[in-house]
C-alpha positions in Angstrom: -72.7 -81.4 -80.4 -74.7 -84.6 -81.1 -73.5 -86.9 -83.8 -75.6 -87.0 -86.9 -78.6 -89.3 -86.5 -78.3 -89.6 -82.8 -80.7 -87.8 -80.3 -79.0 -85.6 -77.8 -78.3 -87.2 -74.4 -80.0 -85.8 -71.4 -77.6 -84.4 -68.8 -76.3 -86.9 -66.3 -75.8 -86.5 -62.5 -77.4 -84.2 -60.0 -77.3 -80.5 -59.8 -75.7 -78.7 -56.9 -79.1 -77.5 -55.7 -80.5 -81.1 -55.6 -77.5 -82.3 -53.6 -77.9 -79.4 -51.1 -81.6 -80.1 -50.6 -80.9 -83.8 -49.8 -78.1 -82.8 -47.4 -80.4 -80.4 -45.5 -83.1 -83.0 -45.3 -80.7 -85.6 -43.9 -79.2 -83.1 -41.4 -82.7 -82.2 -40.2 -83.6 -85.8 -39.6 -80.4 -86.4 -37.7 -81.0 -83.5 -35.4 -84.6 -84.6 -34.7 -83.7 -88.2 -34.0 -80.6 -87.4 -32.0 -82.4 -85.0 -29.7 -85.1 -87.6 -29.0 -82.7 -90.5 -28.4 -81.7 -90.9 -24.7 -79.4 -93.9 -24.8 -78.5 -94.0 -21.1 -82.2 -94.1 -20.2 -82.9 -97.0 -22.6 -79.9 -98.9 -21.2 -80.9 -98.5 -17.6 -84.5 -99.5 -18.5 -83.2 -102.6 -20.2 -81.0 -103.5 -17.2 -83.9 -103.2 -14.7 -86.2 -105.2 -16.9 -83.5 -107.9 -17.3 -83.3 -108.1 -13.4 -87.1 -108.3 -13.2 -87.2 -111.1 -15.8 -84.4 -113.0 -14.0 -86.4 -112.8 -10.7 -89.6 -113.9 -12.4 -87.8 -116.8 -14.1 -86.2 -117.8 -10.8 -89.7 -117.9 -9.1 -91.1 -120.0 -12.0 -88.2 -122.4 -11.9 -88.8 -122.9 -8.1 -92.5 -123.5 -8.7 -92.1 -125.8 -11.7 -89.2 -127.9 -10.4 -90.2 -127.9 -6.7 -86.8 -126.9 -5.3 -85.4 -123.6 -4.1 -83.8 -121.1 -6.3 -81.2 -118.7 -4.8 -80.7 -115.2 -6.2 -77.4 -113.6 -5.2 -77.2 -109.8 -5.6 -73.6 -109.2 -6.4 -73.0 -105.6 -5.8 -69.2 -106.1 -6.1 -69.3 -107.5 -9.6 -72.5 -105.7 -10.6 -74.7 -108.7 -11.4 -77.4 -111.1 -10.3 -76.5 -114.8 -10.0 -79.4 -117.2 -10.1 -78.7 -120.7 -8.8 -81.0 -123.8 -8.8 -80.5 -125.3 -5.3 -81.6 -128.8 -6.3 -80.8 -130.4 -2.9 -82.4 -127.4 -1.0 -79.3 -127.0 1.3 -79.2 -123.1 1.1 -75.9 -123.3 -0.7 -74.7 -123.2 -4.3 -73.0 -126.5 -4.8 -70.8 -127.7 -7.7 -72.9 -129.1 -10.5 -76.0 -127.0 -9.6 -77.1 -124.8 -12.6 -76.3 -121.1 -12.2 -76.9 -118.2 -14.5 -75.4 -114.8 -14.3 -77.1 -111.5 -15.3 -74.4 -108.7 -15.4 -75.0 -105.0 -15.6 -73.4 -103.5 -18.6 -72.7 -100.0 -20.1 -71.4 -98.7 -16.8 -74.7 -99.1 -15.0 -74.1 -99.9 -11.4 -75.9 -100.6 -8.1 -76.2 -97.2 -6.3 -77.8 -95.6 -3.3 -80.5 -93.3 -4.6 -81.3 -89.8 -3.3 -84.5 -91.3 -1.8 -85.8 -94.8 -1.5 -89.2 -96.1 -2.7 -90.7 -96.0 0.8 -88.1 -94.0 2.8 -84.5 -93.0 3.0 -82.2 -95.9 2.1 -78.5 -96.4 2.9 -77.8 -99.3 0.6 -78.4 -100.2 -3.0 -80.0 -103.5 -1.9 -82.7 -103.3 0.8 -84.8 -106.1 2.3 -86.3 -107.0 5.7 -84.9 -110.6 5.8 -82.2 -110.7 3.2 -79.9 -113.8 3.4 -76.2 -113.8 2.9 -74.0 -116.0 0.8 -70.3 -115.2 0.5 -71.0 -111.8 2.2 -73.5 -110.8 -0.6 -77.2 -110.3 -0.1 -79.5 -113.1 -1.3 -83.1 -114.0 -1.5 -84.4 -117.5 -2.1 -87.6 -118.5 -3.9 -89.2 -121.5 -2.3 -91.3 -124.2 -3.9 -94.4 -122.2 -3.2 -93.2 -119.2 -5.2 -92.7 -117.0 -2.2 -89.4 -115.3 -1.5 -87.5 -115.4 1.8 -87.5 -111.6 1.9 -89.0 -108.5 0.3 -86.5 -106.7 -1.8 -85.7 -103.3 -3.2 -82.7 -102.8 -5.4 -81.5 -99.6 -7.1 -79.3 -99.1 -10.2 -78.3 -96.0 -12.2 -76.4 -94.8 -15.1 -73.1 -92.9 -14.7 -73.3 -89.4 -13.4 -72.7 -87.8 -16.8 -74.4 -85.4 -17.2 -77.1 -86.5 -14.7 -77.8 -90.0 -13.2 -80.9 -91.9 -14.4 -82.1 -94.0 -11.5 -84.3 -97.2 -11.6 -85.6 -99.3 -8.8 -87.0 -102.9 -8.6 -89.3 -103.9 -5.8 -90.2 -107.6 -5.0 -93.1 -108.6 -2.7 -92.0 -111.4 -0.3 -95.3 -113.3 -0.1 -96.1 -113.4 -3.8 -92.8 -112.9 -5.5 -94.3 -110.2 -7.6 -92.0 -107.5 -8.8 -92.4 -104.0 -10.3 -89.8 -101.5 -11.5 -89.8 -97.8 -11.0 -88.2 -94.7 -12.5 -87.0 -91.8 -10.5 -88.4 -88.3 -11.2 -85.6 -86.0 -10.0 -87.8 -82.9 -10.4 -90.5 -84.1 -8.1 -88.1 -86.3 -6.0 -90.5 -89.3 -6.3 -90.6 -92.7 -7.9 -93.0 -93.5 -10.7 -94.0 -97.0 -11.7 -92.3 -98.1 -15.0 -93.6 -100.1 -17.8 -96.9 -99.8 -19.7 -99.1 -98.6 -16.8 
């Protein structure tokens, strides 16, 4: 009962019905967003784009600075190593700037079910790949061209299914594109905004 001279206070808090409606709305939003989120796909897309950007930056560095840039594809440690070969001796010497681009989130170099052009037996394919420390390499020259064409393949872990991505580099121009694998059609489709 309200004290004399005071107006009655409105009830405080939420009713059980209001709380239930809010919980149902939150649950519905979680189900919708969770079903549309494909985290492994986004991670492998980010990894292939990171590699593509690293190759583009290596080519630009070679053009701008007029010395070779060596790209080592480290399939053992799951990374790309980009080294500025300032003295153009086809080796990575102490003191030369290097940058490492590691694969993360259990994404690895893999042999895909089918290659971009044909069957492949390696995660890294190129007609004239070099070798440094037993690892495949390409070198961008001062004219921006690469020493070899290149196809490299990466994928997510096999749980529940693998998500494959490929990167292709054109030797003469240094241009690169990335692709996604359509397992239903057993074909590669160009990635990005095209």
